[in-house]
Residue frames as a rotation matrix with the C-alpha (Angstrom) as fourth column:
MET 1
0.849 0.500 0.170 -47.09
0.002 -0.324 0.946 156.82
0.528 -0.803 -0.276 103.35
LEU 2
0.648 -0.657 -0.386 -43.78
0.703 0.320 0.634 155.66
-0.293 -0.683 0.669 104.89
GLU 3
-0.218 -0.730 0.648 -41.88
0.873 -0.443 -0.205 158.07
0.437 0.520 0.734 102.64
GLU 4
0.220 0.393 0.893 -43.92
-0.008 -0.914 0.405 160.93
0.976 -0.096 -0.198 104.11
ILE 5
0.979 0.141 -0.144 -43.53
0.125 0.133 0.983 159.68
0.158 -0.981 0.112 107.67
LEU 6
0.422 -0.899 -0.114 -39.77
0.787 0.301 0.538 159.38
-0.450 -0.317 0.835 107.18
HIS 7
0.560 -0.215 0.800 -39.38
0.456 -0.726 -0.514 162.75
0.692 0.653 -0.309 105.45
ILE 8
-0.385 -0.885 -0.262 -36.41
0.715 -0.106 -0.691 164.50
0.584 -0.453 0.673 107.02
ARG 9
-0.546 0.234 0.805 -38.50
-0.390 -0.921 0.003 167.49
0.742 -0.312 0.594 108.19
ASN 10
0.566 0.824 0.004 -40.95
-0.444 0.302 0.844 165.22
0.694 -0.479 0.537 110.02
VAL 11
0.501 -0.444 -0.743 -38.18
0.646 0.763 -0.020 163.14
0.576 -0.470 0.669 111.57
LYS 12
-0.603 -0.744 0.287 -36.22
0.377 -0.583 -0.720 166.22
0.703 -0.326 0.632 112.69
HIS 13
-0.151 0.643 0.751 -39.35
-0.690 -0.613 0.385 167.54
0.708 -0.460 0.536 114.39
ALA 14
0.782 0.428 -0.452 -39.85
-0.056 0.772 0.634 164.13
0.621 -0.470 0.628 116.04
VAL 15
-0.038 -0.889 -0.456 -36.25
0.740 0.282 -0.610 164.17
0.671 -0.360 0.648 117.27
ASP 16
-0.660 -0.179 0.730 -36.78
-0.184 -0.903 -0.387 167.63
0.729 -0.390 0.563 118.77
ARG 17
0.329 0.879 0.344 -39.95
-0.678 -0.033 0.734 166.42
0.657 -0.475 0.586 120.53
VAL 18
0.687 -0.119 -0.717 -38.29
0.382 0.898 0.217 163.30
0.618 -0.423 0.663 121.92
ILE 19
-0.424 -0.904 -0.056 -35.33
0.592 -0.230 -0.772 165.33
0.685 -0.361 0.633 123.18
SER 20
-0.530 0.248 0.811 -37.59
-0.492 -0.869 -0.055 167.95
0.691 -0.428 0.582 124.78
ASN 21
0.606 0.792 -0.081 -39.66
-0.433 0.413 0.801 165.23
0.667 -0.450 0.593 126.47
GLY 22
-0.232 -0.775 0.588 -36.54
-0.966 0.112 -0.233 163.75
0.115 -0.622 -0.775 128.03
GLY 23
0.805 0.591 0.056 -36.98
-0.590 0.786 0.185 160.40
0.065 -0.182 0.981 129.63
ALA 24
0.224 -0.694 0.685 -34.94
-0.500 0.521 0.692 157.37
-0.837 -0.497 -0.230 130.49
SER 25
-0.530 -0.484 -0.696 -33.06
-0.848 0.301 0.436 155.13
-0.001 0.822 -0.570 128.13
GLY 26
0.629 0.732 -0.261 -34.61
-0.753 0.657 0.029 151.95
0.193 0.178 0.965 126.82
ILE 27
0.929 -0.174 0.326 -33.25
0.033 0.918 0.395 148.43
-0.368 -0.356 0.859 126.89
ASP 28
0.615 -0.723 0.316 -30.28
0.616 0.189 -0.765 149.41
0.493 0.665 0.562 124.67
GLY 29
0.217 -0.527 -0.822 -29.04
0.875 -0.268 0.403 152.01
-0.432 -0.807 0.403 127.18
MET 30
-0.435 -0.393 0.810 -28.87
0.766 -0.634 0.104 154.86
0.473 0.666 0.577 124.61
GLN 31
-0.313 0.248 -0.917 -29.23
0.646 -0.652 -0.397 158.23
-0.696 -0.716 0.044 126.30
ILE 32
0.734 0.661 0.156 -31.15
0.592 -0.509 -0.624 161.08
-0.333 0.551 -0.765 124.68
ASP 33
0.490 -0.628 -0.605 -27.90
-0.368 -0.778 0.509 163.09
-0.790 -0.026 -0.612 124.60
ASN 34
-0.553 -0.769 0.320 -26.53
-0.089 0.436 0.895 160.59
-0.828 0.467 -0.310 122.06
LEU 35
0.288 0.819 0.496 -29.56
0.417 0.359 -0.835 160.64
-0.862 0.447 -0.239 119.76
ARG 36
0.813 0.057 -0.580 -28.45
-0.407 -0.657 -0.635 163.25
-0.417 0.752 -0.511 117.20
ASP 37
-0.204 -0.963 -0.178 -24.98
-0.896 0.110 0.430 161.73
-0.394 0.248 -0.885 116.81
TYR 38
-0.467 0.088 0.880 -26.46
0.074 0.995 -0.060 158.26
-0.881 0.037 -0.471 116.41
LEU 39
0.559 0.784 0.269 -28.91
0.375 0.050 -0.926 159.42
-0.739 0.619 -0.266 113.74
ASN 40
0.535 -0.447 -0.717 -26.25
-0.734 -0.666 -0.133 161.42
-0.418 0.598 -0.684 111.90
THR 41
-0.559 -0.826 0.070 -24.26
-0.724 0.527 0.444 158.20
-0.404 0.198 -0.893 111.56
ASN 42
-0.874 0.155 0.460 -27.05
0.158 0.987 -0.032 155.64
-0.459 0.045 -0.887 111.14
TRP 43
-0.184 0.910 -0.372 -30.08
-0.477 -0.413 -0.776 157.41
-0.859 0.035 0.510 109.62
LYS 44
-0.211 0.101 -0.972 -29.67
-0.973 0.077 0.219 156.07
0.096 0.992 0.082 106.07
THR 45
-0.874 -0.153 -0.462 -29.49
-0.143 0.988 -0.055 152.47
0.465 0.018 -0.885 107.27
LEU 46
-0.784 0.620 -0.032 -32.34
0.160 0.151 -0.976 152.91
-0.600 -0.770 -0.217 109.75
ARG 47
-0.136 0.737 -0.662 -34.55
-0.737 -0.522 -0.430 154.55
-0.662 0.430 0.614 107.11
SER 48
-0.419 -0.113 -0.901 -33.74
-0.813 0.489 0.317 151.82
0.404 0.865 -0.296 104.60
ASP 49
-0.984 0.036 -0.172 -34.58
0.109 0.891 -0.441 149.12
0.138 -0.452 -0.881 107.14
ILE 50
-0.485 0.863 -0.140 -37.94
-0.099 -0.213 -0.972 150.74
-0.869 -0.458 0.189 107.90
LEU 51
-0.035 0.474 -0.880 -38.81
-0.926 -0.345 -0.149 151.15
-0.375 0.810 0.451 104.22
SER 52
-0.519 -0.244 -0.819 -37.82
-0.647 0.738 0.190 147.57
0.558 0.629 -0.541 103.38
GLY 53
0.558 0.830 0.020 -39.81
-0.601 0.387 0.700 146.16
0.573 -0.402 0.714 106.29
THR 54
0.164 -0.578 -0.799 -36.78
0.369 0.787 -0.494 144.64
0.915 -0.213 0.343 108.01
TYR 55
-0.622 -0.368 0.692 -36.73
-0.424 -0.584 -0.692 147.06
0.658 -0.723 0.207 110.97
ARG 56
0.176 0.642 -0.746 -37.96
0.547 0.566 0.617 145.57
0.818 -0.517 -0.251 114.22
PRO 57
0.405 0.002 0.914 -38.56
-0.599 -0.755 0.267 147.68
0.690 -0.656 -0.305 117.32
GLN 58
-0.662 -0.681 -0.313 -36.56
-0.133 0.518 -0.845 146.59
0.737 -0.518 -0.433 120.33
ALA 59
0.021 0.613 -0.790 -38.12
0.814 0.448 0.369 145.20
0.580 -0.651 -0.490 123.47
VAL 60
0.459 0.176 0.871 -39.16
-0.272 -0.905 0.327 147.74
0.846 -0.386 -0.368 126.08
ARG 61
-0.721 -0.664 -0.198 -37.32
0.084 0.200 -0.976 148.08
0.688 -0.720 -0.089 129.36
LYS 62
0.348 0.880 -0.322 -39.62
0.435 0.153 0.887 147.18
0.831 -0.449 -0.330 132.24
VAL 63
-0.815 -0.519 0.258 -39.54
0.047 -0.502 -0.863 149.48
0.578 -0.691 0.434 135.24
GLU 64
0.078 0.821 -0.565 -41.72
0.888 0.200 0.414 149.39
0.453 -0.534 -0.714 138.34
ILE 65
-0.707 -0.217 0.673 -42.73
-0.056 -0.931 -0.360 152.72
0.705 -0.292 0.647 139.81
PRO 66
-0.814 0.412 -0.410 -44.57
0.531 0.239 -0.813 153.27
-0.237 -0.880 -0.413 143.10
LYS 67
-0.182 0.849 0.496 -48.22
0.516 -0.346 0.783 154.31
0.837 0.399 -0.375 142.98
ALA 68
-0.570 0.014 0.822 -49.48
-0.493 -0.806 -0.328 157.07
0.658 -0.592 0.466 145.28
SER 69
0.419 0.846 0.329 -52.09
-0.828 0.207 0.522 154.69
0.373 -0.491 0.787 146.64
GLY 70
0.075 -0.482 0.873 -49.47
-0.631 0.655 0.415 152.04
-0.772 -0.583 -0.255 147.40
GLY 71
0.614 0.088 0.785 -48.33
0.373 0.843 -0.387 149.17
-0.696 0.530 0.484 145.29
LYS 72
-0.466 -0.821 -0.330 -46.42
-0.073 -0.336 0.939 149.47
-0.882 0.462 0.096 142.08
ARG 73
0.762 0.616 -0.197 -47.14
-0.208 -0.055 -0.977 150.12
-0.613 0.786 0.086 138.44
MET 74
-0.017 -0.762 0.647 -45.19
0.620 0.500 0.605 148.56
-0.784 0.411 0.464 135.59
LEU 75
0.569 0.079 -0.818 -43.89
-0.498 -0.758 -0.420 150.84
-0.654 0.647 -0.392 132.84
GLY 76
0.418 -0.490 0.765 -42.42
0.783 0.621 -0.031 149.78
-0.460 0.612 0.643 129.53
ILE 77
0.421 -0.360 -0.832 -39.78
-0.274 -0.925 0.262 152.24
-0.865 0.118 -0.488 128.32
PRO 78
0.895 -0.095 0.437 -39.03
0.434 0.415 -0.800 152.05
-0.106 0.905 0.412 124.58
THR 79
-0.156 -0.987 0.030 -35.61
0.918 -0.134 0.375 152.84
-0.366 0.086 0.927 123.18
VAL 80
-0.201 -0.003 -0.980 -34.94
-0.021 -1.000 0.008 156.43
-0.979 0.022 0.201 122.16
ILE 81
-0.952 -0.175 -0.252 -34.85
-0.253 -0.013 0.967 155.40
-0.173 0.984 -0.032 118.49
ASP 82
-0.621 0.783 0.036 -38.22
0.749 0.580 0.320 153.65
0.230 0.226 -0.947 118.77
ARG 83
-0.008 0.604 -0.797 -39.64
0.663 -0.593 -0.457 156.78
-0.749 -0.532 -0.395 120.42
VAL 84
-0.592 -0.247 -0.767 -38.46
-0.347 -0.781 0.519 158.87
-0.728 0.573 0.377 117.45
ILE 85
-0.965 0.259 -0.035 -40.14
0.093 0.465 0.880 156.45
0.245 0.846 -0.473 115.04
GLN 86
-0.313 0.892 -0.325 -43.34
0.945 0.260 -0.196 156.46
-0.090 -0.369 -0.925 117.12
GLN 87
-0.122 0.219 -0.968 -43.34
0.279 -0.929 -0.245 160.26
-0.953 -0.300 0.052 117.28
SER 88
-0.880 -0.241 -0.410 -42.80
-0.316 -0.348 0.883 160.51
-0.355 0.906 0.231 113.51
ILE 89
-0.756 0.654 0.013 -45.81
0.530 0.601 0.599 158.27
0.384 0.459 -0.801 112.90
SER 90
-0.128 0.727 -0.674 -47.95
0.898 -0.203 -0.389 160.14
-0.420 -0.655 -0.627 115.44
GLN 91
-0.447 -0.106 -0.888 -47.14
-0.065 -0.986 0.151 163.51
-0.892 0.125 0.434 113.86
TRP 92
-0.978 0.058 -0.202 -48.01
-0.199 0.046 0.979 162.26
0.066 0.997 -0.033 110.37
LEU 93
-0.526 0.832 -0.176 -51.28
0.798 0.554 0.238 160.70
0.295 -0.015 -0.955 111.55
GLY 94
-0.183 0.429 -0.884 -52.18
0.645 -0.626 -0.438 163.90
-0.742 -0.650 -0.162 113.38
LEU 95
-0.659 -0.124 -0.742 -51.64
-0.362 -0.812 0.457 166.04
-0.659 0.570 0.491 110.29
LYS 96
-0.961 0.241 -0.138 -53.44
-0.009 0.469 0.883 163.56
0.277 0.849 -0.449 108.05
TYR 97
-0.391 0.855 -0.342 -56.55
0.702 0.517 0.489 163.07
0.595 -0.048 -0.803 110.18
GLU 98
-0.849 0.046 -0.526 -56.92
0.397 -0.602 -0.693 166.19
-0.349 -0.797 0.492 112.34
GLY 99
-0.816 0.532 -0.227 -59.48
-0.575 -0.704 0.418 167.61
0.062 0.471 0.880 109.92
ASP 100
-0.419 0.664 -0.619 -61.68
-0.002 0.682 0.732 164.53
0.908 0.308 -0.284 110.35
PHE 101
-0.676 0.139 -0.724 -62.18
0.730 0.263 -0.631 165.11
0.103 -0.955 -0.279 114.08
HIS 102
0.438 0.861 0.259 -65.20
0.686 -0.506 0.523 166.98
0.582 -0.051 -0.812 115.38
ASP 103
-0.085 -0.482 0.872 -64.33
-0.133 -0.862 -0.489 170.36
0.987 -0.157 0.009 116.89
ASN 104
0.348 0.303 0.887 -65.69
-0.884 -0.211 0.418 169.22
0.314 -0.929 0.195 120.26
SER 105
0.931 -0.103 -0.350 -63.82
0.148 0.984 0.102 165.91
0.334 -0.147 0.931 120.26
TYR 106
0.485 -0.767 0.420 -60.86
-0.838 -0.544 -0.027 166.01
0.250 -0.339 -0.907 122.62
GLY 107
0.378 -0.311 0.872 -60.18
-0.524 0.705 0.478 162.39
-0.763 -0.638 0.103 123.54
PHE 108
0.347 -0.295 0.890 -57.97
0.436 0.891 0.125 159.90
-0.830 0.344 0.438 121.74
ARG 109
0.996 -0.090 -0.002 -56.34
-0.049 -0.519 -0.854 162.44
0.076 0.850 -0.521 119.45
PRO 110
0.381 -0.924 -0.041 -52.69
0.865 0.372 -0.336 162.28
0.325 0.093 0.941 118.47
């Protein structure tokens, strides 16, 4: 399963999705603009760490945003790398299980 999730085609698509979604940096400060360069240099090690079970996601960066009704809401912003991994998993799960969903089921789908 992990081999399929980490297949280069799936990961490249995940990278494209994360870049197109934009968003702030996580706790490590890595900007989306640096993602491709980082992965070009570190992909083999990152992939190996995931496959061996030694990879650990980083903590999320906590950010408070104002609510329209007043007050604040806490957000947890994952690192860009963790977002790529999450997106890769989500894409694989979506392809694997989409056929099991009822045609009229719209909630809780990847």
